[in-house]
N, C-alpha and C positions, 0 to 999 in steps of 0.2 A: 826525793828529787825527781821521781818519775812523773809526778803530776806537774811539776814546774817545767819539765822537759816537754811534755805534751802541750802545755800552754804556749811555750816559747817557739815551738816548731812552726806554727802558722805565722807568727810574727816575723820569724827569720825569713820565711817565704815572701812575706810582704816587703821586707827590706831588700831582698834580691830583685824583686820585680820593680821596686821603686827606682833603682839605679839602672834598670834595663831600658835601652832606647825603645820608644813606642813603636818604631818601625820593625822591630824584631818580632814579628807576629808569631812565626813558627816556634821560636824559643819560648816566648811567653806562654803559648798554649801548651807545649810539651812539658815545660818546667812546672806549670801550675797543676797539670794533671798528675805528673809524676810525684810532686810534693804532697798533694792531697792524698794520693794512694799510700805514700810512705807514712803519713800521719795516721791513716786508717790502720796500717799494719802495726804501728807502735801502740795504738789503742787496743788492738787485739792482743798484743803482748801484755798489756795491763790486765786483760781478762785472765791470762794464765797465772799471773802473780796474785790475783785477787782470791781471797779465801771465802767462798760462799757460806761456810758454816760459822763464820765469825759474827758476833752480835755487836761489834764496835766499828767505828769509822776506821778506815785503813788508809795507808800512805799519808799519814798526818804530817803536815809541815806548818811551822809557825815562824813568821818573820816579823821583825819590828817594823811598825808603820808610824803611828802616833803613840809611841810607848809612854810618853809623859801623861797622856790622858787615858791610857789603857785601851787603845784601839790598835789591833794588830792584824796582819794578814794571816788568816788561818785557813788551810786547805785540807781537805780530806773527803773521802767518798765512801758511800755504802752501796748496796745493790741498786737502789733507785738511781743514784748519780752515775754509776757505771753504765747502766743501760742507756741513759740519756746521752752520755758522752759517746758511746758507740753508735747510737742512732745519728747523732750529729756528724760523726766522722764518716758514716756511710752515705749521708745525703750530699755532703759538700763535693766529692768528686763528680757526681752526676751533674750538679749545678755548674761546675767548672767545664765539664765536657760540653755543655750547651753553648759555651762561648765560641765553639768551633763553627757556630752558625754564621753564615756570610754577613748577616745584618749587623753582627757585633765585631766584625774584623778590626775596625779602626778603634774600638773601645776595649779590646781584650785586656790591656794592661790594667786599667782602672777597675774593670769588671772583676778580674781575678783577685786584685788587692782587696776589694770590698768583701768578697766571699771568704778569703783566708782570714781577714781581720774579724769578720763575723764569727768564724769558727773559733778563733782564740778567745773572743769574749764569751761565747757560749760555754766553752770548756771551763772558764773561770767561774761563770754563774753556777754550773752544776757541781763544782768542787769547793765553792766558798762556804766557810763555816763561821763567818762574821757578818752580822746584819748590815753594818755600814758598807762593807765591801760588796755584799750581795746587792744592796740597793744601787750603788754606783754602776755596777756591771749590768744589772737588770735594766737600767735606763740607757746604758751605753749601746745596748743592742739596737736601739732606735736609729742610731747614726748611720751604720751601713745599710739598714733596711730602708731608711729614708732616701739614701742615694740610689739604691738598687731600683726602687719603684720610680723615683723622680727622674732619673737619667735614662733608664733602660725600659721604662714602661711602654706599652704598645699603643696608647691612645692619648688624645690631647688632655684628658682629665687626670693624667697621672700626677701632676703637681698637687692638685686638690686632694687626691686620695693619700698622697704622702703627708700632707698637712693633717688630714683626719687621723691617720695612724699615729702621727707624732703627738698631736694635741690630746687625743683621747687617752693614750697610755701615759703621757707625761703628767697631765692634770690629776688623773686618778692616783698616780704613784707619789705625788707630792704629799698626799694625806698619809701614805705609808711612811714617808720620810719623817713627818712630824711625830708619828707613833714611835719610830726608832729613836728619835731624840728624847722622847718622853721616857722610854725604857732606859736609855743611857744615863739620863740625869737622875733617875730614881733608883737604878740598880748598879750604876757605876761601870757597866760593861756592855758590849754588843757581841760578845763571844757566844755563839750558839750553844756550845757544849756546857758553858756555865749557866746560861739562861734556862736550859732544860731542867736544872735543879732548883730554880727559883719558883716560889709559890706566889703568884700574882694575886693582888686583891681582886675580888669578883668583878667590881665595876670597871676597874682598869683593864682587866683581861678582856672583858666584852668590848670595850671601846677600841682596844688595840686589835682585837679580832676583826672588827668592822673595818678598820683602816686598812689592814692587810687584805681583807676580803675584796674591797673595792678595787684595789690594784690588780689582784689576780683574776677577778671576775671580768674585767675589761680585757685583760690579756688573753683569756681563755678562748673565746668570750662567751659569757652567759647572757641570755635575754634579760633585760633590755639594753645591755651594754655592747651589743653586737653590730651596731650600725656601720662601724668602720670596716668590718671584715669583708663583706661582699664587694664594696668599692675598692678596697686594696687589692683583692684578688683579681678583679676585672682589669685593673690598670697595670698590675705588675707583669713583668715578663714571665715566661714559663718557669724559669729558675727561681724567681721571686716567689711565685705561688707554691712551688715545691718546698722551699725552705720555710715559708710562712705556715703552710699546713702541716709540714712534716715535723717541725721542731719548735717554732716560736709559739704556737698555740699551746704546746706542752709546758711552757714556762708557768702558765696559770695552774695547771694540775700539779706540777712539781712544787710550786709555792704553797698550794693548799696542803699537800702531804707533808712537806718539810716544816713549814712555819705555822700555818693555821692550826693543823692538827697536832703538830709536834710541840709547839710552844704553848698553845692555848686549848688544851683538850676539853676543859670544862665549858669554855665558851663555845667550842665546836659542837658539843652535845646540846647546849642550850639553843643554838641557832639551827640545828639540823632540820626541824620542820620548815623553817624559812627556806633553807637550801633546797629541800625536796620540792617545795611549791614552785620556786622559780625554775628549777631544773625540769620539772614535769611540763610547765608552761612552755619552756624552751623547746623541749622535744616535740610537742604537738604543734606549736607555732612554726618551728623551722621545717617540719615535715610538710605541713600544708602549704607553706610559702614556697618550698622547693618545687612542688608539683606545678605551681603557677609560673615558674620562670621559663624564659625562652633563650637565655644566654647560658651556654654550656658551663662556663666558669661559675656563674652564680648558682647553678644547680649543685655543683660540688661544694661551693662555699657554704650555702645554707644547710646542706647535709652535714657539714662539719659542725655547725652549731648544734644540731640535734645529737650528734655523737658525743660532743663534749658535755651535753646535759646528762647523758647516760653515765659518763665518766664521773661527773660530780656526785651523782647519786651513789655510785659505788664508793667513792672516797669517804663520804659522810655517813654511810650506813652502819659504821662501827663493826661490821663483820669482816673477819680476816679474809674470807673468800672474795668478798666484794672489793676490798682494797687491792688484793692481788689481781683481780680481774680488771680494775681500773688502770693499773700500770700496764698490764698486758694489752688492753684496748688502746691505750695511748700509743704504744709502740706500733701496734697493728695499724692504727689510723695514720700514723706518720708514714708508714710504708704504702698503704693502699691509697690514701688520698693524694700523696705525692705522685704515685704512678698514674692516677686518673688525670691529674693536672698535666703530666707529661703527655698522655694520650691526646688530651684536648689541644695542647700546644702543637703537637704534630699535625693535627687537622688544620689548625689556624695557619701554620706555615705553608700548607699546600693550597688552601682555599681562601685565606684572609677573611674569614668570618667565623663567628662563634654562635650565630643564630641557628637554633636547632632545626628550623624548617628547611634549611638549605641542604641538610644531610639526609640521605636515605640510600639503602642498598649497598652499604660499604662492605658487607660480608662477601659480595661477589667481586668487588674491585680491590679490596685490601684484606685478604683472608688472615694473614699473619697478625696484622694490627687488630683485627676483629677477635682473634683468639685471646690476645692479651687483654683487650678491653672487656671481654666477657668475664675473664678470670677476676679482674679487679672489681668489676661491678658485682659479681657474686660475693666476693669478699666484703664489699661495702654493705651488702645486705646482711652478712653474717651467716653465710651458707656453711653447714658442717664440712669440715675438711680444710677450711681457711682460717687464718689467724684471728680474724675478727670474731668468729664464732666462740672461740675459747674465752676471750675477754668478756663478751656479753653473757655467755653462759655462767661464768663465775660470778659476775655482778648480780644476775638474777637469782642464782642459788643463794648467795649471801644475803640479799635483800629479803628473801622469803623467811629467813630466820629472825629478822628484826623489823621489817616493814613490808607487809604484803602489797600495799598500794604502790610503794616504790618499785617492787618487782613487776607489778602489773603494767605500770606505765613505761618501765624500761623495755618490757616485752612489746608493748604497743609501738615503741619506736622502731623495733625490728620490722613489724608489720607495715607501718607507714613507709619505712625505708625501702621495703620490697616494692611498694606501689610506685614510687617515683623512680627507683632504679631500673625496674623492668620496663617502665614506660620509656625511659631514656634509651635503654638498650634496644628496644623494639624500633623506636623512631630512627635511630642511627644506622643499625646494621641491616634491618629488613625493609621490605617495601620496594617500590620502583626505584630503579637506578637513576640518579640525577645526571643530566647531560654533562655538566662541568666535572662530575666525578670521573667520567670516562675520559674526558679530554685531558685532565690533569692527573691521570691515574699513575701512581707508583706506590708499592707497598713499602714496608719499613726498610730503611737503608741499614747497612752494617752497623754504623755507629748507633743508630736508634735502637736496633736490636740489642746491642751491648749494654745500653743503660736501662732497658726495660726488663731484660732477662733476670738480673739479680733481684729486682722487685718481685717478679713472679715466683722466683725460687724461694725467697724468704716467706712469702705469703703462704705457700704450700707447706714448707718445712715447719714453720711455727704452728700451722694448723694441724699437722699430722703428729708432730713431736713437740708439744708445748713445754715439756719438762726441760728442754734445752734453755728456754728463757725463764721458766718458773723457778728453776734452781738458783738463779741469781737475784730474784726479786726479794730483797729483804730491806726493810726500811728501819733504820736505827731510831 
């Protein structure tokens, strides 16, 4: 019942907010923040009851759904699911805290409902052990994200970017749905635990793998399925970019690990050279494209494409170290990229532009902000002592055992990442002070410090004490 409780807590919060008058701004803000922090604490309790030494799914729950055709609601988690649930629970309070922004005062109710609803859906996705239920929830994520970008986006193109997000992911997932129906009609069930024991025919397994791959590749996204991501990031509000980079991109990596590798191991091995080629192209292409960008959000968005290419190499390298590193890097990327989008959002609120040429000399006018921004930029590079270094090191070490070219190009991603990250850091923090920076000078406020500090703390803790996270990374 613990998983059901965690899933229904955000829904109960949505229900309370739904019946709250829109004019009760203070109550909406305080309740939303309190409730999201309560959910985070309950998820931490889940961590204490979880047995990291177990090799089975835990907290299993089975409820009748379409029992006449053998489709049920099956919930359960392993180490991978637990980490993704905790990452989601960590990010949502920060996103809700951003609704305290004056520009969202009149929309606080709908804004909070959208994020709490998204949290409930994500909890379901990461704990679902039925293919049909997973597909429905995997697509349901699009609804709150469509509303968050379309209603609270920062520019006039936000509706277009919402449609791009919706159409790209929906069309690709329809093919996965056809594959799920094929599995159901041929094997009589969509229960993940049962399907793991099924031996698929070679051709059927490869076709199903391709169908699942297309859906997860768009969500991750891998080149050339990445076109929607920079557009969505640029038009989304800061909170939308944080949750998009922090957890929604991880749905692709989670799907690869849980379903592509978990259900179709032979097909995964067969298509590994293909995965390596597009991942390597993605790393090089994204890094070179990042250097050419002038919009701060696009720089972080394209860097995410490169990092996800490294994650995919680790997932399909078949070495346990690389798979471990991929999960670690996904968590680190969720923290670091989310923090970078928060920093860019702070600059945009002050100066109403994201064009990099308008910023210079912020080290003098915003020293506290500059400290955080430097830390997260170094983590984005993979500097030793930060969380990203652990993930990238494990991926490269594992790839050296199975594919030296994969290791070489994964390492090249770190080098290219250093090029554009240090260029960005130098342009923003150093150089001559811009006139408008002095006129509108003020460093981090108390609330801004409160939601940046946990990101910085986790970045350093996971970098210095990686066993805290590694001990729980076990994929059944």
